[in-house]
C-alpha positions as CSV (number, residue, x, y, z in Angstrom):
1,M,-28.2,-4.0,-7.7
2,S,-26.3,-5.4,-4.8
3,A,-26.2,-4.1,-1.3
4,A,-23.5,-1.6,-0.6
5,V,-22.0,0.5,2.3
6,M,-19.2,2.9,2.4
7,L,-16.7,3.1,5.2
8,Q,-15.5,6.7,5.7
9,G,-13.1,7.9,8.5
10,T,-12.8,10.9,10.7
11,G,-9.2,11.2,9.3
12,S,-6.5,9.3,7.5
13,D,-5.0,6.2,9.0
14,V,-8.0,5.4,11.3
15,G,-8.3,1.8,10.0
16,K,-10.6,2.1,7.0
17,S,-8.5,-0.3,4.9
18,L,-8.1,-2.9,7.7
19,L,-11.8,-2.9,8.7
20,S,-12.8,-3.2,5.0
21,A,-10.5,-6.2,4.6
22,G,-12.0,-7.9,7.7
23,L,-15.5,-7.2,6.6
24,C,-14.8,-8.6,3.2
25,R,-13.6,-11.8,4.7
26,A,-16.4,-12.0,7.3
27,Y,-19.2,-11.5,4.8
28,T,-17.6,-13.8,2.3
29,R,-17.4,-16.6,4.9
30,R,-21.2,-16.0,5.4
31,G,-21.7,-17.1,1.8
32,L,-22.1,-13.7,0.2
33,K,-20.4,-12.6,-3.0
34,V,-18.5,-9.6,-1.8
35,R,-16.4,-7.1,-3.7
36,P,-14.2,-4.2,-2.4
37,F,-14.2,-0.8,-4.0
38,K,-12.3,2.5,-3.5
39,P,-13.3,5.2,-5.9
40,Q,-10.1,7.3,-5.5
41,N,-6.9,6.2,-3.8
42,M,-3.6,8.0,-3.2
43,S,-0.7,5.7,-2.7
44,N,2.6,4.6,-4.2
45,N,2.0,1.1,-2.9
46,A,0.3,-0.5,-5.9
47,A,-0.6,-4.0,-7.0
48,V,-0.8,-5.5,-10.5
49,T,-4.2,-6.9,-11.4
50,V,-5.2,-10.0,-13.4
51,D,-6.5,-7.7,-16.1
52,G,-3.1,-6.0,-16.6
53,G,-3.5,-2.7,-14.6
54,E,-2.5,-1.3,-11.3
55,I,-4.6,-0.5,-8.2
56,G,-3.9,0.4,-4.6
57,R,-2.4,-2.4,-2.5
58,A,-5.2,-2.3,0.1
59,Q,-7.8,-3.1,-2.5
60,A,-5.7,-6.1,-3.7
61,L,-5.7,-7.4,-0.1
62,Q,-9.4,-6.8,0.2
63,A,-10.0,-8.8,-3.0
64,R,-8.0,-11.6,-1.5
65,A,-10.2,-11.4,1.5
66,C,-13.1,-11.9,-0.8
67,G,-11.4,-14.9,-2.5
68,V,-11.4,-13.2,-5.9
69,P,-8.7,-11.9,-8.2
70,A,-8.0,-8.1,-8.0
71,T,-9.3,-6.1,-11.0
72,V,-8.9,-2.5,-12.0
73,A,-12.6,-1.9,-11.3
74,M,-11.9,-2.2,-7.6
75,N,-9.9,1.1,-7.6
76,P,-10.7,3.0,-10.8
77,V,-8.7,6.1,-9.9
78,L,-5.2,5.8,-8.3
79,L,-3.0,8.9,-7.6
80,K,0.7,8.1,-7.3
81,P,2.5,11.1,-5.8
82,E,5.7,12.1,-7.7
83,T,6.4,15.5,-6.0
84,D,4.9,17.4,-3.1
85,I,2.5,19.1,-5.4
86,G,1.9,16.6,-8.2
87,A,0.9,13.0,-8.9
88,Q,0.6,10.5,-11.7
89,V,-3.1,9.8,-12.4
90,I,-4.0,6.1,-13.0
91,V,-7.5,5.5,-14.4
92,R,-8.8,1.9,-14.6
93,G,-5.2,0.7,-14.2
94,K,-3.5,2.8,-16.8
95,R,-1.5,6.1,-16.5
96,V,-3.5,8.9,-18.2
97,A,-1.8,12.0,-17.0
98,T,0.5,13.7,-14.5
99,L,-1.2,16.6,-12.8
100,S,-0.4,19.2,-10.2
101,A,-2.6,19.2,-7.0
102,R,-4.3,22.3,-8.3
103,A,-5.0,20.8,-11.7
104,W,-6.3,17.6,-10.1
105,A,-8.7,19.6,-7.8
106,H,-10.1,21.3,-10.9
107,E,-10.4,18.2,-13.1
108,R,-11.2,15.3,-10.8
109,L,-15.0,15.5,-11.3
110,T,-14.4,14.6,-14.9
111,Y,-13.3,11.1,-13.7
112,L,-16.6,10.4,-11.8
113,P,-18.3,8.7,-14.8
114,A,-15.4,6.2,-14.9
115,V,-15.7,5.7,-11.2
116,L,-19.4,5.0,-11.3
117,E,-19.1,2.7,-14.3
118,S,-16.5,0.6,-12.5
119,Y,-18.7,0.6,-9.3
120,H,-21.8,-0.5,-11.2
121,A,-19.8,-3.3,-13.0
122,L,-18.7,-4.6,-9.6
123,A,-22.1,-4.3,-8.1
124,G,-23.6,-6.2,-10.9
125,E,-21.6,-9.3,-10.0
126,A,-21.8,-9.0,-6.2
127,D,-24.3,-9.5,-3.3
128,L,-22.4,-6.8,-1.3
129,V,-19.9,-4.1,-2.1
130,I,-17.7,-2.7,0.7
131,A,-16.6,0.7,-0.4
132,E,-13.8,2.7,1.3
133,G,-13.4,6.4,1.4
134,A,-10.1,8.4,1.4
135,G,-9.0,10.8,4.1
136,S,-12.1,12.3,5.7
137,P,-15.4,13.8,4.6
138,A,-14.8,16.6,7.1
139,E,-12.2,18.1,4.7
140,I,-15.0,20.4,3.5
141,N,-12.5,22.4,1.4
142,L,-12.4,19.3,-0.9
143,R,-16.1,18.6,-1.1
144,E,-16.6,20.5,-4.3
145,R,-15.9,18.1,-7.2
146,D,-15.2,15.3,-4.6
147,I,-15.2,11.8,-6.0
148,A,-13.5,10.1,-3.0
149,N,-16.0,10.4,-0.2
150,M,-19.4,12.0,-0.1
151,G,-19.3,13.0,-3.7
152,F,-19.1,9.4,-4.7
153,A,-21.5,8.2,-1.9
154,A,-24.1,10.7,-3.1
155,A,-23.7,9.8,-6.8
156,A,-24.0,6.1,-6.0
157,R,-26.8,6.6,-3.4
158,M,-24.8,4.7,-0.8
159,P,-25.1,4.7,3.0
160,V,-22.0,5.5,5.1
161,A,-20.6,4.2,8.3
162,L,-18.1,6.6,10.0
163,I,-14.9,5.2,11.7
164,G,-13.0,7.0,14.5
165,D,-9.7,5.8,15.9
166,I,-9.9,6.1,19.7
167,H,-6.2,5.5,20.1
168,R,-5.4,8.7,18.4
169,G,-7.3,10.7,21.0
170,G,-10.3,13.0,20.6
171,V,-12.5,10.4,19.0
172,I,-15.7,11.9,20.4
173,A,-14.9,15.4,19.1
174,S,-13.8,14.0,15.8
175,I,-17.1,12.1,15.2
176,V,-19.3,15.0,16.5
177,G,-17.2,17.5,14.6
178,T,-17.5,15.6,11.4
179,M,-21.3,15.6,11.7
180,E,-21.3,19.3,12.5
181,V,-19.1,20.6,9.7
182,I,-20.3,18.6,6.7
183,D,-23.3,19.5,4.6
184,P,-26.6,18.3,6.2
185,Q,-27.4,16.2,3.2
186,D,-24.1,14.5,3.5
187,A,-24.6,14.1,7.3
188,A,-27.9,12.4,6.6
189,R,-26.1,9.8,4.5
190,I,-24.1,8.6,7.6
191,K,-26.2,5.9,9.3
192,A,-23.8,4.6,12.0
193,F,-20.4,4.9,13.6
194,I,-17.6,2.5,14.6
195,I,-15.0,3.1,17.3
196,N,-11.8,1.5,16.2
197,N,-8.5,0.5,17.9
198,F,-9.5,0.4,21.5
199,H,-6.7,-0.6,24.0
200,G,-8.1,-2.2,27.2
201,D,-11.6,-2.9,28.3
202,P,-14.1,-1.6,25.7
203,S,-16.9,-1.3,28.3
204,L,-15.0,1.6,29.7
205,F,-16.2,3.6,26.6
206,D,-19.9,2.8,27.2
207,D,-20.6,6.4,28.4
208,G,-18.8,7.7,25.3
209,V,-21.0,5.5,23.1
210,R,-24.2,6.7,24.8
211,F,-23.1,10.4,24.4
212,L,-22.4,9.9,20.7
213,R,-25.7,8.2,20.1
214,Q,-27.6,11.0,21.8
215,R,-25.5,13.8,20.2
216,T,-25.4,12.5,16.6
217,G,-28.5,10.3,16.4
218,L,-26.3,7.6,14.8
219,A,-26.3,3.9,15.6
220,C,-23.1,2.4,17.1
221,L,-22.0,-0.7,15.3
222,G,-19.5,-1.5,18.0
223,V,-16.2,-0.8,19.6
224,V,-13.3,-2.7,17.9
225,P,-10.4,-3.6,20.2
226,H,-6.8,-3.2,18.9
227,F,-5.9,-6.0,16.5
228,A,-2.2,-6.7,17.0
229,P,-1.9,-9.4,14.3
230,A,-2.6,-6.6,11.7
231,R,1.2,-6.4,11.5
232,N,1.1,-9.6,9.4
233,L,-0.9,-7.8,6.7
234,P,0.4,-5.4,4.0
235,Q,0.2,-1.7,5.0
236,E,-0.7,0.7,2.3
237,D,-0.3,4.1,4.0
238,A,3.3,5.4,4.0
239,V,2.4,7.3,7.2
240,A,3.2,4.0,9.0
241,L,6.8,4.2,7.7
242,E,7.2,7.6,9.2
243,R,6.9,6.0,12.7
244,A,9.0,2.9,11.9
245,S,12.4,2.2,13.3
246,S,13.7,-1.3,14.1
247,E,11.7,-4.5,14.3
248,G,12.9,-7.9,15.4
249,T,16.0,-9.0,17.2
250,G,17.5,-11.5,14.8
251,A,21.2,-11.7,14.1
252,L,20.8,-10.6,10.4
253,H,20.5,-6.9,10.4
254,I,18.8,-5.4,7.3
255,A,18.7,-1.6,6.8
256,V,16.3,0.1,4.5
257,P,16.6,3.9,3.8
258,R,13.2,5.6,3.8
259,L,13.3,7.4,0.4
260,S,11.1,10.4,0.0
261,R,9.0,8.8,-2.6
262,I,9.2,5.2,-1.4
263,A,6.9,2.9,-3.3
264,N,5.7,-0.7,-2.9
265,F,7.3,-0.9,0.5
266,D,5.1,-4.0,1.3
267,D,8.0,-5.8,-0.4
268,L,9.5,-5.7,3.1
269,D,6.6,-7.3,4.9
270,P,7.9,-10.9,4.9
271,L,11.2,-9.7,6.2
272,R,9.5,-8.0,9.2
273,L,8.1,-11.4,10.2
274,E,11.3,-13.4,10.0
275,E,12.6,-14.3,13.5
276,G,16.2,-14.3,12.3
277,V,16.0,-10.8,11.0
278,K,16.3,-7.3,12.5
279,L,14.8,-4.9,10.0
280,T,15.6,-1.2,10.4
281,I,13.8,1.6,8.5
282,V,16.4,4.4,8.4
283,Q,14.6,7.7,8.8
284,P,15.9,10.8,7.0
285,G,18.6,12.6,8.9
286,H,19.9,9.4,10.5
287,P,22.9,7.3,9.3
288,I,22.6,3.8,7.9
289,P,23.7,1.5,10.8
290,A,27.2,0.3,10.4
291,D,26.4,-3.2,11.6
292,A,23.9,-3.9,8.8
293,R,24.7,-7.0,6.8
294,L,22.3,-6.0,3.9
295,I,21.0,-2.7,2.7
296,I,17.8,-2.8,0.6
297,L,17.1,0.2,-1.6
298,P,13.3,0.0,-2.0
299,G,11.2,1.1,-4.9
300,T,10.6,4.8,-5.5
301,K,8.1,6.8,-7.6
302,S,10.7,9.4,-8.5
303,T,14.1,7.8,-9.1
304,I,16.0,11.0,-10.0
305,A,14.5,13.0,-7.1
306,D,15.3,10.2,-4.7
307,M,18.8,9.9,-5.9
308,R,19.3,13.5,-5.0
309,F,17.4,12.9,-1.7
310,L,19.6,9.9,-0.8
311,A,22.8,12.0,-1.4
312,A,21.4,14.9,0.6
313,Q,21.1,12.5,3.6
314,G,24.7,11.3,3.2
315,W,23.4,7.8,2.6
316,D,25.5,7.5,-0.6
317,V,28.6,7.8,1.7
318,D,27.2,5.3,4.1
319,I,26.4,2.8,1.3
320,A,29.9,3.2,-0.1
321,A,31.4,2.5,3.3
322,H,29.1,-0.5,3.8
323,V,30.3,-2.0,0.5
324,R,33.9,-1.4,1.4
325,R,33.3,-3.4,4.6
326,G,32.1,-6.3,2.6
327,G,28.3,-5.6,3.0
328,H,25.6,-6.6,0.5
329,V,23.1,-4.3,-1.3
330,L,19.9,-5.3,-3.0
331,G,18.0,-2.7,-5.1
332,L,14.3,-3.2,-5.9
333,C,12.8,-1.6,-9.0
334,G,13.7,2.2,-8.5
335,G,16.3,1.0,-5.9
336,Y,17.8,-1.1,-8.7
337,Q,18.0,2.0,-10.9
338,L,19.8,3.9,-8.1
339,L,22.6,1.3,-8.1
340,G,23.7,2.1,-11.6
341,R,26.1,4.6,-13.1
342,E,23.4,7.0,-14.4
343,I,19.7,7.6,-14.4
344,S,18.4,9.8,-17.3
345,D,14.9,11.1,-18.0
346,P,15.2,12.6,-21.5
347,G,11.4,12.8,-22.0
348,G,10.6,14.5,-18.7
349,I,8.6,11.5,-17.3
350,E,9.4,12.6,-13.7
351,G,9.6,16.3,-14.2
352,A,12.0,18.4,-16.3
353,P,14.3,16.4,-18.6
354,S,17.5,15.6,-16.6
355,A,20.1,13.0,-15.8
356,V,22.0,12.3,-12.6
357,P,24.9,10.0,-11.6
358,G,23.8,6.9,-9.7
359,L,25.6,5.1,-6.9
360,G,27.9,3.4,-9.4
361,L,27.7,0.0,-7.7
362,L,26.3,-1.8,-10.8
363,D,27.6,-1.3,-14.3
364,I,24.2,-0.3,-15.8
365,V,22.6,2.9,-17.0
366,T,18.8,3.5,-16.8
367,E,16.8,5.6,-19.2
368,L,13.3,6.4,-18.0
369,G,10.5,6.4,-20.6
370,G,8.6,4.0,-22.8
371,D,5.5,2.1,-21.9
372,K,5.0,1.1,-18.3
373,M,5.7,-2.5,-17.5
374,L,2.8,-4.1,-15.7
375,A,2.9,-7.8,-15.3
376,Q,2.5,-10.7,-12.8
377,V,5.6,-12.9,-13.3
378,S,7.3,-16.0,-12.0
379,G,10.7,-17.5,-12.6
380,T,13.9,-18.7,-11.0
381,H,16.5,-16.8,-8.9
382,C,19.8,-17.4,-10.6
383,A,22.0,-17.6,-7.5
384,S,19.9,-20.0,-5.4
385,R,18.0,-21.7,-8.2
386,M,14.8,-21.2,-6.2
387,A,11.5,-20.4,-7.7
388,V,10.4,-16.8,-7.3
389,S,7.2,-15.0,-8.2
390,G,6.1,-11.3,-8.0
391,Y,5.1,-8.5,-10.3
392,E,6.8,-5.8,-12.3
393,I,5.5,-2.2,-12.3
394,H,8.0,0.3,-13.7
395,L,8.9,2.8,-16.4
396,G,12.4,2.7,-18.0
397,R,15.0,0.3,-19.2
398,S,18.3,-0.6,-17.6
399,E,21.3,-1.9,-19.7
400,G,25.0,-2.5,-19.1
401,A,27.7,-5.1,-18.5
402,D,26.3,-6.4,-15.2
403,R,23.1,-7.4,-16.9
404,S,25.1,-10.4,-18.2
405,R,24.8,-11.7,-14.7
406,P,21.0,-11.6,-14.2
407,F,19.3,-11.7,-10.9
408,A,16.5,-14.0,-12.2
409,L,15.3,-15.8,-15.2
410,I,11.6,-14.9,-16.0
411,G,10.1,-17.1,-18.7
412,G,13.5,-17.5,-20.3
413,R,14.1,-13.7,-20.1
414,E,17.2,-12.5,-18.2
415,E,16.1,-10.0,-15.5
416,G,18.1,-7.7,-13.2
417,A,21.8,-7.5,-12.7
418,T,24.5,-8.7,-10.3
419,S,28.1,-7.4,-9.6
420,R,31.1,-9.6,-10.3
421,D,31.5,-10.5,-6.6
422,G,27.8,-11.1,-6.2
423,R,27.4,-8.7,-3.3
424,I,25.4,-6.1,-5.2
425,C,22.3,-7.0,-7.1
426,G,19.2,-5.3,-8.5
427,T,15.9,-6.5,-9.8
428,Y,12.6,-5.0,-11.1
429,L,10.7,-7.8,-9.3
430,H,8.3,-6.6,-6.5
431,G,6.9,-9.1,-4.0
432,L,9.8,-11.5,-4.4
433,F,10.2,-12.1,-0.6
434,S,6.7,-13.6,-0.5
435,S,8.2,-16.7,-2.1
436,D,9.2,-18.7,1.0
437,G,11.9,-20.9,-0.6
438,F,13.6,-18.0,-2.3
439,R,13.4,-15.8,0.8
440,Q,14.9,-18.5,3.1
441,A,17.7,-19.3,0.7
442,F,18.5,-15.6,0.2
443,L,18.6,-14.9,3.9
444,S,20.5,-18.1,4.7
445,A,23.2,-17.0,2.3
446,L,23.6,-13.9,4.4
447,G,23.9,-15.8,7.6
448,A,20.3,-15.9,8.9
449,S,19.1,-18.8,10.9
450,P,16.8,-21.3,9.2
451,S,13.1,-20.2,9.1
452,E,9.8,-21.9,9.0
453,L,7.7,-18.8,8.1
454,A,5.1,-19.6,5.5
455,F,4.2,-16.0,4.5
456,E,1.1,-16.5,2.3
457,P,-0.6,-18.9,4.7
458,R,0.2,-16.4,7.5
459,V,-1.7,-13.7,5.6
460,E,-4.7,-16.0,5.1
461,E,-4.7,-17.0,8.7
462,T,-4.6,-13.3,9.8
463,L,-7.5,-12.4,7.5
464,D,-9.6,-15.2,9.1
465,R,-8.6,-14.0,12.6
466,L,-9.5,-10.4,11.6
467,A,-12.9,-11.6,10.5
468,D,-13.4,-13.5,13.7
469,H,-12.4,-10.4,15.6
470,L,-15.0,-8.2,13.8
471,E,-17.7,-10.8,14.2
472,S,-17.1,-10.7,18.0
473,C,-17.3,-6.9,18.4
474,L,-19.3,-5.4,15.6
475,D,-23.0,-5.8,14.8
476,L,-22.5,-7.2,11.3
477,D,-26.2,-8.1,10.9
478,R,-27.1,-4.5,11.4
479,L,-24.4,-3.2,9.1
480,L,-25.6,-5.6,6.4
481,A,-29.2,-4.4,6.9
482,L,-28.0,-0.8,6.5
483,A,-26.2,-1.8,3.3
484,R,-29.3,-3.5,2.0
485,A,-31.6,-0.6,2.9
486,G,-29.5,1.9,0.9
487,A,-29.3,5.6,1.5
């Protein structure tokens, strides 16, 4: 069996995913066969794997950091929230149920065998497994039937390193408090702590490190300074979008309404890095900027619910005015469905059977249902004739007159739709802006200045810089020794 260690956090969004990716790249560069693992994830940012399933986007990035294709074993349970109290349950890449939060809390332990089977399969092919927890083990109300943090770590007999984010404040209390409130057997599984996201001189926290060592008895693996280039990497947690506003100062203004169930928002990452673009995430309750040249309607996990949400914000009026002024609109996956005349859900895929009018900007209608489309694809963008690649991950079928003007040709298949004047288009393709030639041609047609951004090489360079960063501030030899010693 390979060495293994689990990174858990004092809370959500403390940097578990980023540090896991950096450690995956650092140990891979040391010549080890490394695999990422997250037993249970909750995210609407999903990636399609080489074995035809879907997993959390963070684990796909971590697989990339290891230099291996992403597989469903790396994230065997994925929860995709559809409502405030319910989520789609994905097991080993496939949808198996839609459960309320209460039903999931009752049933989740039944998925532990699948989680352990996936973990052992990965461990059998690796020298080191970097596992990532979800949320925090200090959420003791969730400990019974837990499979995401200590429940999994105990079942897999895995040591734990605890991460605290000092920039959020209260990091000493959060680490000490975690050790105090969890079960003593779980606390004994934690072998070390990491202080993440320090702004300034890390030596200023030396007294804090000494206090934590004395109070908890844990080893300190290091204090990690803030890593600004992380903005070049995909973000999985939608919490980041709640703080987002405008990025960039380019002449081409792109506005993206933050839908309530926004999904696969990493589609926007290459646009955030374009010097000629100003990208605005429009928060609920705010109007869509009138000077936007392009509105992108992103993916959504609940298309009908987000159509109602969009209208409740008055964004349907803003979008109609934008189109009257000569603006352009691009819909991605669920956003593509929103652009049509109607969205129907006769089988109750997203809740009670229902149908709602769409924005009416494309002559298509969408019926939700059928088998979920999961595929990595490549083809040609019809308007620019540029190569484009990405992935499809959706339920439903869209048909109508505007489908006669497809957005792209995928393996000879016509995909997406375009309005007669070419200003409104929609596609089921995710990740399309990662294709540099297509992205540059698409933006240039809207008036953006020429770009030299090579997105995929930028991601690779950032992963290497992250690994260098962690090598310089963490005791990776000690962490590896903890992983090899086991729990």
